[in-house]
C-alpha positions as CSV (number, residue, x, y, z in Angstrom):
1,M,41.5,19.0,48.6
2,K,38.7,19.9,51.0
3,K,40.4,18.8,54.2
4,L,40.1,20.4,57.6
5,T,43.7,20.2,58.9
6,L,44.9,19.9,62.4
7,P,47.9,22.0,63.5
8,A,51.2,20.2,63.5
9,A,51.8,21.0,67.2
10,L,48.5,19.5,68.2
11,L,49.1,16.4,66.0
12,L,52.5,15.8,67.7
13,G,51.2,16.3,71.2
14,L,48.1,14.2,70.8
15,L,46.0,15.7,68.7
16,T,16.1,12.2,68.2
17,L,13.2,11.8,67.5
18,S,10.3,9.5,67.2
19,A,8.7,8.2,64.0
20,C,12.0,6.9,62.7
21,Q,12.1,3.5,60.9
22,S,14.8,1.5,62.6
23,K,17.0,-1.6,62.0
24,T,18.2,-3.3,65.2
25,E,21.4,-5.2,65.3
26,T,22.0,-7.7,68.1
27,T,25.4,-8.8,69.4
28,T,26.0,-11.6,71.9
29,T,28.8,-11.7,74.5
30,E,29.7,-14.5,76.7
31,T,30.8,-14.3,80.4
32,K,32.2,-17.4,82.0
33,T,32.4,-18.0,85.8
34,E,34.1,-20.8,87.6
35,A,31.8,-23.3,89.4
36,A,32.6,-25.6,92.3
37,D,31.9,-28.6,90.0
38,P,34.5,-28.3,87.2
39,K,32.1,-30.3,85.0
40,T,29.5,-27.6,85.3
41,D,29.4,-24.9,82.6
42,T,28.0,-21.6,84.0
43,T,28.3,-19.6,80.8
44,T,26.0,-16.5,80.9
45,K,25.0,-14.9,77.6
46,T,24.3,-11.2,77.5
47,E,22.6,-9.5,74.5
48,T,23.3,-5.9,73.7
49,T,21.3,-4.2,71.0
50,T,22.2,-1.1,69.0
51,T,19.6,0.6,66.9
52,E,20.4,2.1,63.5
53,V,18.1,4.6,62.0
54,T,17.1,3.9,58.4
55,A,14.8,6.8,57.5
56,P,14.4,10.5,58.4
57,G,12.4,11.3,61.5
58,A,9.6,13.7,62.1
59,V,10.2,17.5,62.1
60,P,10.3,18.7,65.7
61,A,7.4,20.6,67.1
62,G,7.6,24.4,66.7
63,Y,9.3,24.3,63.3
64,T,8.2,24.3,59.7
65,E,10.0,22.6,56.9
66,V,11.1,24.8,53.9
67,K,9.9,23.3,50.6
68,A,12.6,21.4,48.7
69,L,13.7,22.7,45.3
70,S,14.1,19.2,43.7
71,D,12.7,15.7,44.0
72,K,16.1,13.9,43.7
73,P,19.7,14.8,44.7
74,V,21.3,17.5,42.6
75,R,25.1,17.4,43.1
76,E,26.5,19.4,40.2
77,F,26.2,23.2,39.9
78,K,27.8,25.7,37.6
79,S,28.0,28.6,40.0
80,E,27.3,29.8,43.5
81,P,23.6,30.0,44.3
82,A,21.7,33.3,44.2
83,M,20.5,34.7,47.5
84,S,17.2,33.1,48.4
85,L,16.9,33.6,52.2
86,Q,13.8,35.3,53.3
87,D,14.1,38.4,55.6
88,G,12.8,37.8,59.1
89,Q,13.1,34.0,59.0
90,D,15.0,32.1,61.6
91,Y,16.7,29.1,59.8
92,Y,17.6,25.7,61.2
93,A,19.1,22.6,59.7
94,L,17.7,19.2,60.6
95,L,20.4,16.5,60.0
96,D,19.0,13.0,59.9
97,T,21.8,10.4,60.3
98,N,21.8,6.6,60.7
99,R,22.6,7.4,64.4
100,G,19.8,9.8,65.0
101,Q,18.8,13.4,64.5
102,V,20.7,16.6,65.0
103,L,19.1,20.1,65.0
104,I,21.3,23.1,64.2
105,D,20.6,26.8,64.5
106,L,22.0,28.5,61.4
107,Y,23.5,32.0,61.6
108,E,21.7,33.7,58.7
109,Q,22.3,37.2,60.1
110,E,26.0,36.9,60.7
111,T,26.9,34.7,57.7
112,P,24.1,35.0,55.1
113,V,26.2,33.9,52.1
114,T,27.4,30.7,53.8
115,V,23.9,29.9,55.2
116,N,22.3,30.6,51.8
117,N,24.8,28.2,50.2
118,F,24.1,25.4,52.7
119,V,20.3,26.0,52.5
120,T,20.2,25.8,48.7
121,L,22.3,22.6,48.6
122,A,20.1,21.0,51.3
123,R,16.9,22.0,49.5
124,N,18.3,20.2,46.4
125,H,18.9,17.0,48.4
126,F,22.6,17.5,47.8
127,Y,23.6,16.0,51.2
128,D,21.2,13.0,51.1
129,G,23.2,9.7,51.3
130,L,26.6,11.2,51.9
131,R,29.0,9.8,54.4
132,F,30.7,11.3,57.5
133,H,34.0,10.4,55.8
134,R,36.3,12.0,58.4
135,V,35.5,11.7,62.1
136,I,38.2,12.2,64.7
137,D,37.5,11.6,68.4
138,G,37.8,14.8,70.4
139,F,38.0,17.0,67.3
140,M,35.2,16.9,64.7
141,A,33.0,15.1,62.2
142,Q,33.3,16.1,58.5
143,T,30.9,15.4,55.7
144,G,29.4,17.0,52.6
145,D,31.6,15.5,49.8
146,P,29.3,14.3,47.0
147,K,31.9,11.7,46.1
148,S,31.1,9.9,49.4
149,A,27.8,8.8,47.9
150,D,29.8,6.3,45.8
151,D,31.8,3.6,47.5
152,A,33.7,3.1,44.3
153,Q,35.2,6.6,44.8
154,K,36.3,6.0,48.4
155,D,39.9,6.8,47.7
156,A,38.8,10.3,46.6
157,W,36.4,11.0,49.5
158,G,37.3,14.4,50.9
159,S,38.2,16.0,47.6
160,G,34.8,16.7,46.1
161,G,32.5,19.7,45.9
162,P,29.4,21.2,44.2
163,G,31.3,22.6,41.2
164,Y,32.1,26.1,42.5
165,Q,33.8,27.8,45.4
166,F,32.8,30.9,47.4
167,P,34.5,33.4,49.8
168,D,35.0,33.0,53.5
169,E,32.7,34.7,56.0
170,V,34.8,34.7,59.1
171,R,33.4,36.8,61.9
172,S,35.5,37.7,65.0
173,K,32.6,37.3,67.3
174,L,32.0,33.7,66.2
175,T,34.5,31.4,67.8
176,F,35.2,27.7,68.3
177,D,34.9,28.1,72.1
178,T,32.6,25.1,72.6
179,G,31.7,21.8,70.9
180,G,28.8,21.6,68.5
181,Q,30.0,24.4,66.2
182,L,29.0,24.0,62.5
183,A,31.6,25.4,60.0
184,M,32.7,25.0,56.4
185,A,35.7,22.8,55.6
186,N,38.1,24.3,53.0
187,S,41.5,23.8,51.3
188,G,42.6,27.4,52.0
189,P,41.2,30.9,52.0
190,N,38.0,31.4,50.0
191,T,37.7,27.8,48.8
192,N,34.3,26.9,50.5
193,G,32.0,24.5,48.6
194,S,29.8,21.9,50.2
195,Q,31.9,20.1,52.8
196,F,31.3,21.1,56.4
197,F,32.2,19.9,59.9
198,V,30.8,19.9,63.4
199,T,33.2,20.1,66.4
200,F,33.2,17.8,69.4
201,G,34.8,20.3,71.7
202,P,36.6,23.7,71.9
203,A,39.0,24.3,69.0
204,A,40.4,27.8,69.3
205,F,43.1,27.0,66.7
206,L,40.4,27.1,64.1
207,D,39.4,30.7,64.8
208,G,39.9,33.0,61.9
209,H,40.4,30.2,59.4
210,Y,37.0,28.6,58.9
211,S,33.5,30.1,58.3
212,L,31.5,29.2,61.4
213,F,27.8,29.4,60.5
214,G,25.7,27.4,63.1
215,K,25.5,25.7,66.4
216,V,24.0,22.4,67.5
217,V,20.7,22.8,69.5
218,T,19.9,19.2,70.1
219,G,21.7,16.0,69.1
220,D,25.1,16.1,70.9
221,D,24.4,12.5,72.0
222,V,24.1,11.6,68.3
223,L,27.5,13.1,67.5
224,A,29.0,11.0,70.2
225,K,27.7,7.9,68.5
226,L,29.3,8.6,65.1
227,T,31.9,6.0,64.1
228,R,35.4,7.4,64.4
229,T,37.2,6.9,61.1
230,A,40.7,8.2,61.9
231,E,42.9,8.6,64.9
232,T,46.0,10.7,65.8
233,S,47.6,8.9,68.7
234,G,50.7,8.2,66.6
235,G,51.3,11.9,65.9
236,Q,49.6,11.9,62.5
237,E,46.2,11.2,61.2
238,T,45.7,7.6,60.2
239,P,42.6,5.7,59.2
240,I,41.0,3.3,61.7
241,A,41.0,-0.2,60.1
242,G,37.5,-1.6,59.6
243,A,35.7,1.7,60.4
244,V,32.5,2.1,58.4
245,P,31.6,5.8,58.0
246,D,28.1,6.8,59.1
247,K,25.6,8.2,56.7
248,L,23.6,11.4,56.3
249,L,20.1,10.2,55.4
250,S,18.9,13.8,54.7
251,V,19.4,17.4,55.6
252,R,16.2,19.4,55.8
253,I,15.9,23.2,56.2
254,L,13.4,24.4,58.8
255,T,12.2,27.8,60.0
256,K,11.2,28.4,63.6
257,N,7.5,29.2,64.2
258,K,6.8,32.6,65.5
């Protein structure tokens, strides 16, 4: 089961860019104030709008999109992808979500196997339409399970992968000392596949256990908007009733212009 686990002690103690097509939802709240005349109704209505992104945005200036390898999502593979990263290129991932856009610098020099895997899956539209099936406030947001593209498989979300596994690339100099760290989720040593997570804050207890392969450059505000799907206030992880997981619209691979 591809699940990023929280340490027991922690569980017990607590635990954007333009050119996007948007859908706007409007909610109305009422505020009532007492008037001198009890027959007078001074109800004031206040409208609050939240914008949901429905299509990928423009590629940021200064970057070039790497050509996709397929026209439609490919989510089943027989083996780990062959190395395809080009020497001298500085790779980035552009995550378009229904909450906005997140740009991540990938560590192709430090973790080439992990980055190559992520890049290959993204260029095959593997991640398009998948859900952030596990989001815990103060901890991280996890996605990348192909089963999350299908609502009928919701009970199995978190257990899927691309059809293969590959070894860890843990580097001592790469640590979870701040939020915005991109890493592979796993179910134990050397069980990496397609699922990944982005941290919301420092998480030193993850050091040495998960392959960290990137860092958020822009989009921290978008991560803050992601719907939290589980909470740990009771000492263990429990789903939040009624939470609707947010969606990855696409993951595009970019290179930085020289």
